[in-house]
C-alpha positions as CSV (number, residue, x, y, z in Angstrom):
1,M,-83.6,-24.0,-65.7
2,R,-86.8,-22.3,-66.8
3,G,-89.1,-25.6,-67.2
4,S,-88.2,-27.2,-63.6
5,R,-89.9,-26.1,-60.4
6,T,-86.8,-25.1,-58.5
7,H,-84.3,-23.8,-60.6
8,G,-81.7,-25.8,-59.4
9,Y,-82.0,-24.8,-56.0
10,G,-83.1,-28.3,-54.8
11,N,-86.0,-27.1,-52.4
12,T,-88.2,-24.4,-53.4
13,Q,-87.5,-22.1,-50.1
14,K,-83.7,-22.2,-50.5
15,H,-83.9,-19.3,-53.4
16,R,-86.0,-16.7,-51.5
17,G,-84.9,-13.8,-49.7
18,A,-81.3,-13.5,-48.5
19,G,-81.5,-16.2,-46.2
20,S,-80.0,-18.7,-48.3
21,R,-76.8,-16.5,-48.6
22,G,-76.4,-15.5,-44.8
23,G,-78.1,-12.6,-44.8
24,R,-77.6,-9.1,-47.2
25,G,-74.3,-7.6,-47.5
26,M,-72.2,-7.6,-44.7
27,A,-74.9,-9.2,-42.5
28,G,-73.3,-11.7,-40.2
29,S,-69.9,-10.5,-40.4
30,K,-69.2,-10.9,-36.5
31,K,-71.0,-13.9,-36.4
32,H,-71.4,-16.7,-39.5
33,K,-69.0,-14.8,-42.0
34,W,-66.3,-14.1,-39.4
35,A,-64.0,-16.2,-41.0
36,Y,-64.1,-14.7,-44.3
37,V,-64.0,-11.2,-42.7
38,S,-61.3,-12.0,-40.5
39,K,-59.2,-13.5,-43.2
40,Y,-59.7,-11.1,-46.4
41,M,-60.7,-8.1,-44.8
42,P,-58.9,-7.4,-41.7
43,E,-58.6,-3.8,-41.5
44,H,-62.7,-3.8,-41.8
45,F,-63.4,-3.5,-38.0
46,G,-61.9,-1.1,-35.4
47,R,-60.7,2.6,-36.0
48,S,-57.2,4.2,-36.9
49,G,-56.4,7.8,-36.4
50,F,-57.3,11.2,-34.8
51,K,-59.8,13.7,-36.0
52,R,-59.5,17.0,-34.3
53,P,-62.0,18.8,-33.2
54,Q,-62.8,21.4,-35.3
55,C,-62.9,24.3,-33.0
56,Q,-59.2,23.5,-32.7
57,V,-58.2,23.7,-36.5
58,K,-57.4,27.1,-37.5
59,E,-55.9,27.7,-41.2
60,K,-53.1,30.2,-41.4
61,K,-53.5,32.8,-43.7
62,I,-50.0,33.3,-45.3
63,A,-48.1,35.5,-47.6
64,N,-44.7,35.0,-49.9
65,I,-42.6,37.6,-49.9
66,G,-42.0,36.9,-53.6
67,D,-45.5,38.6,-54.0
68,L,-45.1,41.2,-52.1
69,N,-41.9,42.1,-54.2
70,L,-43.6,41.5,-57.5
71,N,-46.6,43.5,-57.0
72,A,-44.9,46.4,-54.8
73,S,-46.1,49.0,-57.0
74,K,-49.1,47.8,-57.5
75,L,-49.6,47.2,-53.5
76,L,-48.4,50.9,-52.9
77,K,-51.4,52.3,-55.1
78,E,-53.6,49.9,-53.2
79,G,-52.8,51.3,-49.9
80,F,-51.4,47.8,-48.6
81,L,-48.0,48.9,-48.3
82,K,-46.3,52.4,-47.4
83,K,-43.2,53.7,-48.9
84,E,-40.7,55.2,-46.1
85,K,-37.5,56.4,-47.7
86,D,-36.1,53.9,-49.7
87,A,-38.4,51.0,-48.2
88,Y,-41.6,49.4,-48.4
89,V,-43.5,49.2,-44.8
90,V,-46.4,46.6,-44.2
91,N,-48.1,45.4,-41.3
92,L,-49.2,41.9,-41.9
93,T,-50.7,41.4,-38.7
94,E,-53.2,44.1,-39.4
95,K,-54.0,43.1,-42.7
96,G,-55.0,39.9,-41.5
97,F,-52.2,37.4,-42.3
98,D,-50.6,34.9,-40.0
99,K,-47.4,33.6,-41.4
100,L,-45.0,35.1,-44.5
101,L,-43.1,32.4,-46.6
102,G,-40.1,32.9,-48.5
103,A,-40.9,31.8,-52.1
104,G,-39.7,33.9,-54.6
105,K,-37.1,36.6,-55.1
106,V,-36.6,40.0,-53.4
107,S,-35.0,43.0,-54.7
108,N,-36.9,45.7,-52.6
109,K,-36.2,46.5,-49.4
110,F,-39.2,45.6,-47.1
111,I,-40.0,46.1,-43.5
112,I,-42.4,43.9,-42.6
113,T,-44.1,43.1,-39.0
114,V,-46.0,39.5,-38.7
115,K,-46.8,37.0,-36.0
116,E,-44.8,34.0,-37.8
117,C,-42.0,34.0,-40.3
118,S,-40.2,31.3,-42.2
119,G,-36.2,31.0,-42.0
120,K,-36.1,31.7,-45.8
121,A,-38.6,34.4,-45.8
122,K,-36.2,36.3,-42.8
123,E,-32.9,35.4,-44.7
124,K,-34.2,36.7,-48.5
125,I,-35.3,39.9,-46.4
126,E,-32.3,41.0,-44.6
127,A,-30.2,40.0,-47.6
128,A,-31.9,43.0,-49.6
129,G,-31.3,44.9,-46.6
130,G,-34.5,44.9,-45.1
131,K,-35.9,44.3,-41.6
132,L,-38.4,41.5,-39.6
133,I,-40.5,42.5,-36.7
134,L,-41.7,39.5,-35.1
135,P,-43.4,39.5,-31.4
136,E,-41.1,39.4,-28.8
137,G,-39.6,36.1,-28.1
138,K,-40.5,34.1,-31.2
139,P,-37.5,33.4,-33.8
140,A,-38.1,32.9,-37.2
141,E,-38.8,29.3,-38.0
142,G,-35.9,26.8,-38.4
143,Q,-34.1,30.1,-36.9
144,A,-32.1,30.2,-33.3
145,N,-33.4,32.5,-30.8
146,E,-31.1,33.7,-27.7
147,T,-30.9,30.5,-26.0
148,G,-29.8,28.5,-29.0
149,E,-33.2,26.5,-29.6
150,T,-34.9,26.3,-33.0
151,S,-38.2,26.6,-33.6
152,E,-38.7,23.8,-36.3
153,K,-42.6,22.5,-37.5
154,V,-44.1,19.8,-35.7
């Protein structure tokens, strides 16, 4: 088509700019291209979901009981843990941790103070002869409190 004046587009003006294709990109998607958009791109318009305000979102700093058990001698030298009789004592709340999880094995006796704790961590600590100290009225996650209610993650 190089020899012809219009290159196969009929009138000379038909191939100028983006007007011949109805605009560039998604232009006209709510007007003259609506039939195409509504048929082939039904989820294109509108919003979905909810984005929480960043001031409300706080990432919890967690610790695993298995890690404390595995590195007990090292943490004792660093001053993270204290040894009282036959038990290791640590206040995780003062150390900046929010929650204790139950991953790993527990062979040592621990006395741990923390804001929140999973049910598995509580079971493992008590099975090893240790003790878990939580704030008043806050049971371990998945454990029943005095009234028989369980606290579950939502």
